[in-house]
C-alpha positions as CSV (number, residue, x, y, z in Angstrom):
1,M,126.0,54.2,-158.3
2,E,126.5,50.4,-157.9
3,K,123.8,47.8,-158.6
4,L,124.5,44.1,-157.1
5,T,122.3,41.1,-156.8
6,Y,122.2,39.0,-153.8
7,T,123.6,35.7,-154.2
8,H,123.7,32.4,-152.1
9,D,126.8,32.3,-150.4
10,A,127.0,28.3,-150.3
11,Q,130.5,28.4,-148.5
12,A,129.4,30.3,-145.7
13,A,126.3,28.2,-145.4
14,A,129.1,24.9,-145.3
15,V,130.7,26.7,-142.6
16,I,127.7,27.2,-140.5
17,A,126.5,24.1,-141.0
18,S,129.7,22.6,-140.0
19,V,129.9,24.8,-136.5
20,Y,126.4,23.5,-136.3
21,Q,126.3,20.0,-136.5
22,D,124.1,18.8,-134.0
23,A,121.1,20.8,-134.7
24,P,119.9,24.2,-137.4
25,P,121.3,27.2,-135.3
26,L,119.0,29.7,-134.3
27,A,118.5,33.4,-134.6
28,Y,116.9,36.2,-132.7
29,V,116.8,39.6,-134.7
30,H,115.5,42.5,-132.7
31,S,115.1,46.1,-134.7
32,F,114.9,49.8,-133.4
33,G,113.7,52.5,-134.9
34,C,112.0,53.8,-137.9
35,Q,110.3,51.4,-140.8
36,Q,113.6,50.8,-142.7
37,N,115.2,49.4,-140.2
38,V,112.1,47.2,-139.9
39,N,112.4,46.2,-143.0
40,D,116.5,45.8,-143.2
41,G,115.4,43.3,-140.3
42,E,113.6,41.6,-142.1
43,K,116.2,41.0,-144.9
44,I,118.4,40.0,-142.4
45,R,116.1,37.1,-141.1
46,G,115.7,36.0,-144.5
47,V,119.6,36.1,-145.6
48,L,120.0,34.0,-142.5
49,M,117.2,31.5,-143.3
50,D,119.1,31.3,-146.5
51,V,122.4,30.1,-145.1
52,G,120.3,27.7,-142.3
53,F,119.2,29.8,-139.3
54,G,115.8,29.3,-138.0
55,M,114.1,32.0,-136.5
56,C,113.4,32.1,-132.4
57,D,111.7,34.4,-130.6
58,N,113.5,34.4,-127.5
59,V,117.6,35.6,-126.8
60,E,117.6,32.0,-124.1
61,Q,116.8,29.9,-127.1
62,A,119.2,31.7,-129.4
63,D,122.6,31.1,-131.3
64,L,123.2,34.1,-132.9
65,I,121.6,37.3,-131.1
66,L,121.7,40.4,-133.7
67,F,120.4,44.0,-132.7
68,N,119.7,45.7,-135.7
69,T,119.7,49.5,-134.3
70,C,118.7,53.3,-134.7
71,A,120.8,56.5,-134.2
72,V,118.3,58.7,-134.5
73,R,118.0,59.5,-131.0
74,E,119.8,59.4,-128.4
75,H,117.4,57.1,-126.1
76,A,117.2,54.7,-128.6
77,E,121.1,54.4,-128.5
78,Q,121.2,54.2,-124.9
79,R,118.3,51.3,-124.9
80,V,120.5,49.4,-127.7
81,F,123.7,49.7,-124.8
82,G,121.4,48.6,-121.8
83,N,120.1,45.8,-124.0
84,V,123.5,44.4,-125.4
85,G,124.9,45.1,-121.6
86,A,121.9,42.4,-120.4
87,L,123.5,39.5,-122.5
88,K,127.1,39.8,-120.9
89,K,125.7,36.7,-118.6
90,L,124.1,34.8,-121.4
91,K,127.4,35.1,-123.1
92,E,129.2,33.7,-119.8
93,K,126.5,30.7,-119.9
94,N,127.4,30.0,-123.5
95,P,130.7,31.5,-124.5
96,K,129.2,29.5,-128.2
97,L,126.4,32.5,-128.7
98,V,127.2,35.1,-131.0
99,I,126.0,38.7,-130.0
100,G,125.7,41.1,-133.1
101,V,124.9,44.6,-133.4
102,C,124.4,46.6,-137.1
103,G,122.5,49.2,-138.2
104,C,122.7,52.5,-138.1
105,M,124.4,52.9,-134.8
106,A,127.1,50.4,-136.4
107,Q,127.6,53.1,-139.6
108,Q,129.6,55.6,-136.9
109,Q,133.1,55.1,-136.0
110,H,132.8,55.8,-131.8
111,I,130.0,53.6,-131.5
112,V,132.2,51.3,-133.0
113,D,135.1,52.1,-130.7
114,K,133.0,51.7,-127.7
115,L,131.8,48.2,-128.6
116,R,135.1,47.1,-129.3
117,K,136.6,48.6,-126.1
118,S,133.7,48.7,-123.5
119,Y,131.7,45.3,-124.8
120,P,134.1,42.5,-125.8
121,Y,131.9,40.2,-125.7
122,V,130.1,41.3,-128.8
123,D,131.3,39.1,-131.9
124,L,130.0,40.9,-135.0
125,V,129.0,44.9,-135.9
126,F,128.5,45.6,-139.2
127,G,126.6,49.2,-140.9
128,V,123.6,49.9,-142.8
129,D,125.0,48.2,-146.1
130,G,126.4,44.7,-144.7
131,I,123.0,42.8,-144.9
132,D,124.2,41.3,-148.2
133,R,127.8,40.0,-146.5
134,L,126.1,38.7,-143.5
135,P,126.7,35.2,-144.3
136,A,130.4,35.9,-145.6
137,M,131.0,37.8,-142.2
138,L,129.8,35.2,-139.7
139,A,131.9,32.4,-142.1
140,E,134.9,34.5,-141.1
141,R,134.0,35.0,-137.5
142,F,134.4,30.9,-137.3
143,R,137.0,30.5,-139.3
144,R,139.7,32.9,-137.3
145,G,137.8,32.6,-133.5
146,K,137.5,35.8,-133.7
147,R,135.7,38.9,-133.1
148,Y,134.5,40.8,-136.7
149,L,134.0,44.3,-136.0
150,E,133.6,46.3,-139.7
151,N,134.7,50.1,-139.2
152,P,132.1,52.4,-140.7
153,K,132.5,53.3,-144.8
154,A,130.0,54.3,-147.2
155,R,129.0,52.2,-150.4
156,N,127.2,53.5,-153.1
157,A,125.3,50.4,-154.3
158,V,121.9,49.4,-154.3
159,V,121.4,45.2,-153.3
160,E,118.5,43.8,-155.6
161,D,117.0,40.3,-154.9
162,L,117.7,39.7,-150.8
163,P,115.8,37.1,-149.2
164,I,113.2,38.6,-146.9
165,R,110.9,36.9,-144.1
166,R,107.9,39.6,-143.6
167,D,106.4,40.3,-140.5
168,S,103.2,40.5,-141.8
169,G,101.1,38.3,-144.4
170,F,99.4,41.1,-145.6
171,R,101.1,44.4,-144.8
172,A,104.4,44.9,-146.5
173,W,107.6,47.6,-146.7
174,L,109.0,48.2,-150.0
175,P,111.8,50.5,-150.0
176,I,112.2,52.9,-153.6
177,M,115.3,54.5,-152.4
178,Y,117.7,54.8,-149.9
179,G,120.1,57.2,-148.3
180,C,119.6,61.1,-147.8
181,D,120.9,64.4,-149.6
182,N,119.1,67.2,-147.3
183,F,121.6,67.4,-144.2
184,C,118.9,68.9,-142.0
185,T,121.3,70.2,-139.2
186,Y,119.7,67.9,-136.8
187,C,119.7,64.8,-138.1
188,I,122.2,62.0,-138.4
189,V,120.7,59.8,-141.1
190,P,122.8,61.2,-144.0
191,Y,125.6,60.2,-142.2
192,V,125.1,57.1,-141.7
193,R,122.4,55.7,-144.2
194,G,124.5,57.9,-146.7
195,R,123.5,59.8,-149.7
196,E,120.4,59.4,-151.7
197,R,120.9,56.0,-154.3
198,S,117.3,55.2,-156.2
199,R,115.8,51.8,-157.0
200,E,115.6,51.2,-160.7
201,P,111.6,51.8,-161.3
202,E,111.6,48.3,-163.3
203,D,112.9,46.3,-160.0
204,I,110.3,48.6,-157.7
205,L,107.5,47.0,-159.8
206,A,108.4,43.7,-160.5
207,E,108.4,43.1,-156.0
208,F,105.5,45.1,-156.1
209,R,103.7,42.8,-158.8
210,Q,105.1,40.1,-156.4
211,L,103.6,41.4,-153.3
212,V,100.1,41.8,-154.8
213,E,100.2,38.5,-156.3
214,Q,101.1,36.9,-152.9
215,G,97.5,38.9,-151.6
216,Y,98.7,41.7,-149.5
217,K,96.4,44.2,-149.0
218,E,98.8,47.2,-148.1
219,I,101.8,48.1,-149.1
220,T,104.1,51.2,-147.8
221,L,106.8,52.5,-149.6
222,L,109.5,53.7,-148.1
223,G,112.7,56.4,-148.3
224,Q,113.9,59.3,-146.1
225,N,112.6,61.3,-149.0
226,V,110.2,59.7,-151.3
227,N,109.8,63.2,-152.8
228,S,112.8,63.3,-154.7
229,Y,113.0,59.3,-155.8
230,G,114.4,59.2,-159.4
231,K,117.7,61.7,-159.1
232,G,120.5,59.9,-160.8
233,L,118.4,57.6,-163.0
234,E,119.7,57.0,-166.0
235,N,115.9,57.2,-167.6
236,P,114.1,60.4,-165.8
237,I,111.0,59.3,-164.0
238,D,109.4,61.2,-160.4
239,F,108.2,60.0,-157.5
240,A,104.5,60.6,-159.2
241,D,105.3,58.8,-162.2
242,L,106.3,56.1,-160.6
243,L,103.1,56.2,-158.4
244,V,101.0,56.1,-161.5
245,R,103.1,52.9,-162.8
246,L,102.4,51.2,-159.6
247,C,98.7,51.7,-159.5
248,E,98.4,50.3,-162.7
249,V,98.8,46.9,-161.4
250,P,95.6,45.2,-160.7
251,G,94.6,44.1,-157.5
252,N,92.8,44.5,-154.5
253,Y,95.3,46.7,-152.2
254,Q,95.8,50.4,-151.0
255,I,99.5,51.9,-151.0
256,R,101.0,54.3,-148.4
257,F,104.5,55.9,-148.9
258,M,106.9,57.9,-146.4
259,T,108.2,60.2,-145.9
260,S,107.4,63.4,-147.6
261,H,109.8,66.5,-147.2
262,P,107.8,69.3,-147.6
263,K,110.6,71.5,-150.0
264,D,109.8,68.6,-152.8
265,A,106.3,68.0,-152.6
266,S,104.9,68.8,-155.7
267,R,101.2,69.7,-156.6
268,K,102.1,67.0,-159.5
269,L,102.0,64.7,-156.4
270,I,99.1,66.0,-155.2
271,D,97.0,65.6,-158.1
272,T,98.4,62.1,-158.4
273,I,97.0,60.8,-155.1
274,A,93.6,62.7,-156.1
275,A,93.6,60.9,-159.0
276,Q,94.4,57.0,-158.1
277,P,92.2,55.1,-155.7
278,H,95.1,52.8,-154.6
279,L,96.5,55.6,-152.9
280,C,95.8,56.5,-149.2
281,K,94.1,59.5,-148.8
282,H,96.4,60.3,-145.8
283,I,99.2,62.6,-145.9
284,H,102.2,62.2,-143.8
285,L,104.2,65.8,-144.0
286,P,107.0,66.4,-141.7
287,V,106.9,70.4,-140.2
288,Q,109.2,69.6,-137.5
289,S,108.7,73.5,-136.4
290,G,106.4,76.5,-137.1
291,S,109.0,78.9,-136.9
292,D,110.4,80.2,-140.7
293,R,113.6,81.1,-137.9
294,I,114.1,77.8,-136.7
295,L,113.1,76.1,-140.0
296,K,116.5,77.9,-141.4
297,Q,119.0,76.6,-139.0
298,M,117.3,73.7,-139.4
299,N,118.3,73.8,-142.8
300,R,115.3,72.4,-144.2
301,H,114.5,74.8,-147.3
302,Y,110.8,76.0,-147.0
303,T,108.6,78.3,-144.6
304,V,105.6,77.9,-142.9
305,E,103.5,80.1,-145.8
306,Q,104.9,77.2,-148.3
307,Y,103.9,74.8,-146.1
308,H,100.8,76.3,-145.5
309,E,100.2,76.8,-149.2
310,L,100.9,72.7,-150.0
311,I,98.3,71.9,-147.4
312,E,95.7,74.2,-148.5
313,Y,96.2,73.3,-152.2
314,A,95.9,68.8,-151.2
315,R,92.6,69.9,-149.3
316,S,91.7,71.6,-152.5
317,K,92.3,68.8,-154.3
318,I,91.6,65.3,-152.2
319,P,88.6,65.2,-150.9
320,G,88.7,64.5,-147.1
321,V,92.3,64.4,-146.8
322,T,94.1,64.0,-143.5
323,F,97.7,65.2,-142.6
324,S,100.2,64.0,-139.5
325,S,103.0,65.1,-139.3
326,D,106.5,65.4,-137.2
327,I,107.8,68.4,-134.7
328,I,110.7,68.6,-133.0
329,V,110.5,70.6,-129.4
330,G,113.4,72.2,-127.8
331,F,115.9,73.1,-131.0
332,P,118.8,74.8,-129.8
333,G,117.8,78.5,-129.7
334,E,114.1,77.8,-129.5
335,T,112.5,80.8,-127.9
336,E,108.9,80.5,-126.6
337,E,107.9,83.0,-129.5
338,D,109.4,80.1,-132.2
339,F,107.4,77.6,-130.3
340,Q,104.2,79.2,-129.7
341,K,104.7,79.7,-133.9
342,T,104.9,75.7,-133.5
343,L,101.5,75.8,-131.5
344,D,99.8,77.8,-134.2
345,L,100.6,75.3,-137.3
346,V,99.0,72.6,-135.3
347,E,96.1,74.7,-134.5
348,S,95.6,76.3,-137.9
349,V,96.6,72.9,-139.9
350,G,94.5,70.4,-137.5
351,Y,96.5,67.5,-138.0
352,M,95.0,64.1,-137.0
353,Q,98.5,62.5,-135.9
354,L,101.5,64.3,-134.7
355,F,104.9,62.6,-134.0
356,T,106.5,64.2,-131.2
357,F,109.7,64.7,-130.4
358,I,112.4,66.7,-127.8
359,Y,115.5,67.6,-129.7
360,S,117.8,65.0,-129.4
361,K,121.8,66.0,-129.5
362,R,123.7,63.7,-132.1
363,E,127.7,63.7,-132.7
364,G,128.7,65.0,-135.5
365,T,125.8,66.9,-136.8
366,P,126.0,71.0,-137.3
367,A,123.6,71.3,-134.8
368,A,125.3,69.5,-132.1
369,K,127.8,72.9,-132.1
370,M,124.8,75.1,-131.3
371,E,124.0,76.8,-128.4
372,D,121.2,75.3,-126.4
373,P,120.2,77.7,-123.9
374,I,116.6,75.9,-123.0
375,T,116.5,73.7,-119.8
376,R,115.5,69.9,-119.9
377,E,112.3,71.3,-117.5
378,E,111.4,74.0,-120.4
379,K,111.4,71.7,-123.2
380,T,109.5,69.2,-121.1
381,A,106.7,71.8,-120.2
382,R,106.6,73.0,-123.8
383,M,105.8,69.0,-125.1
384,D,103.0,69.3,-123.0
385,R,101.6,72.2,-124.2
386,L,102.4,70.6,-127.5
387,L,100.3,67.3,-126.6
388,R,97.7,69.1,-125.1
389,T,96.9,71.4,-128.0
390,Q,97.3,68.4,-130.2
391,E,95.5,65.9,-128.1
392,K,92.1,68.7,-128.2
393,I,92.8,69.0,-132.0
394,A,92.5,65.3,-132.7
395,F,90.1,63.9,-130.6
396,A,87.3,66.5,-132.0
397,S,88.8,65.5,-135.6
398,I,88.1,61.7,-134.6
399,A,84.6,62.6,-133.3
400,S,83.0,64.1,-136.0
401,L,83.9,61.0,-138.1
402,V,81.2,59.2,-136.2
403,G,78.5,57.8,-138.1
404,Q,80.6,57.0,-141.1
405,T,81.1,53.8,-142.8
406,V,84.6,53.1,-143.5
407,R,86.7,50.4,-145.3
408,V,89.3,49.2,-142.8
409,L,92.1,47.0,-143.3
410,V,91.7,44.4,-140.0
411,E,95.3,44.3,-138.2
412,G,94.7,42.2,-135.7
413,A,92.8,41.8,-132.0
414,G,91.6,44.2,-130.2
415,R,92.1,44.7,-126.4
416,L,88.7,43.5,-125.5
417,E,88.1,39.6,-125.8
418,G,85.8,38.7,-129.2
419,T,86.8,42.2,-131.2
420,L,89.1,43.3,-133.7
421,N,91.3,46.3,-134.9
422,G,91.5,47.8,-138.3
423,R,92.9,51.2,-139.3
424,L,91.5,53.7,-141.9
425,D,92.8,55.3,-144.9
426,N,93.5,58.2,-143.0
427,N,96.0,55.8,-140.8
428,L,93.5,56.0,-137.6
429,V,92.1,52.9,-135.4
430,V,89.1,51.9,-134.7
431,E,87.9,48.6,-132.9
432,F,84.7,46.7,-133.3
433,A,83.5,43.2,-133.1
434,G,84.4,40.8,-135.6
435,A,85.4,37.0,-136.0
436,D,89.3,36.4,-136.4
437,T,89.1,35.6,-140.0
438,L,88.8,38.8,-141.0
439,I,92.5,39.5,-139.9
440,G,94.4,40.6,-142.9
441,E,91.1,41.4,-145.0
442,Y,89.4,44.7,-145.8
443,A,85.8,45.0,-144.2
444,E,83.3,48.3,-144.0
445,V,82.7,49.3,-140.7
446,R,79.8,51.8,-139.2
447,L,81.4,54.2,-137.2
448,T,79.7,54.2,-133.6
449,G,81.5,56.4,-131.5
450,S,85.3,57.4,-130.1
451,R,87.5,57.0,-127.0
452,A,90.0,59.7,-127.1
453,A,92.7,58.7,-130.2
454,L,90.7,55.5,-131.1
455,L,87.2,54.9,-133.1
456,L,84.7,52.3,-131.9
457,G,82.7,50.5,-134.7
458,E,80.4,47.6,-136.0
459,L,80.7,45.8,-138.8
460,A,78.1,47.0,-141.7
461,D,75.4,44.8,-142.9
462,T,77.2,44.5,-146.5
463,Q,80.6,43.5,-146.9
464,N,82.7,43.7,-149.9
């Protein structure tokens, strides 16, 4: 793996300045998909600002419109193509407008070919590893006066010191690794984000310290499978060891992480979560299915029994631990018996939250070639049953928290005037009355009631 360091591209900045002589150009950047994409979008904005762009929130004002895309589900791709299609009229009104598509979709050759053929007004296309080269791409686009559509290619590198414009002043994303080696049969991620590449612990620790010093209260560590962090590094270190090193940094903060693959989630990791006060006592552990047969077809490399053992060990070691998970409904060949096993798993674990998806066929994955006799109507009906089951469990679990006093990170205004939203350690949201000055701070809140998945509360008499 190659380690690169971002440097300011003065030549590209000069070319951009020469194109926009009257006023600094404005960029509109929109990211679709996962938290990794959101963090990539923050870096894209940082790199653009480094070479002279300002930011705007309206496509009508923009000189550059850039969609940072997701390829995990078909719906996300359709949204991108719909949004790109809507820009055609803007381009006709303003021929100088630069329109770009980047990210995971642009890492697939058939997508690049479609953009090249059917969207001639798209000026710029590049994949997930091109953020540091964005200024040079823009300069090349302006010099040649032609479209810059980069064909997908693998790049076994980690780029450090990218400038970043974060969306929040108190919550931050911190990637610790990139790519994935698991090749689950339904998943496109290893094909678009490449093989696993771990950042050096010293680089992660330096960025983490900076975030804490800047006053960030919640830092979420990102990776397609954080539990496999450290593979390939010259000096051996695993994810649990990294967490311990981060928690040694003094400050008032909490750490979350995602995503954990059950096959790599160790008892050592559970013990570390139990021992470290800075680590949130909530674990997102995607199971995908409750059927061993389907798990094998998904290439997940664990059984339902092994998954249960990990859950029970965590409950025995971490008082009050809560769990959330991802579940795919309607994987090719899923029978009613398979689906019932998923319902049984959901009921036995008692997830606080579930993120549920109907299987989305992804070109280039093994599952795309599997026979899929289940109708869309059957899949939708199963999804409805799953959601009803989960709601019953979650609403009861949420209501059982009423009466507790909890620490929450205040995130913003609530739905009603004079109220705020705060997030608990277990990732649930509580609404309570309070002043806007509390946003971005921790508050002690007494839970007084619940409404479906939303907790209701009031500020406790004593604030920490």
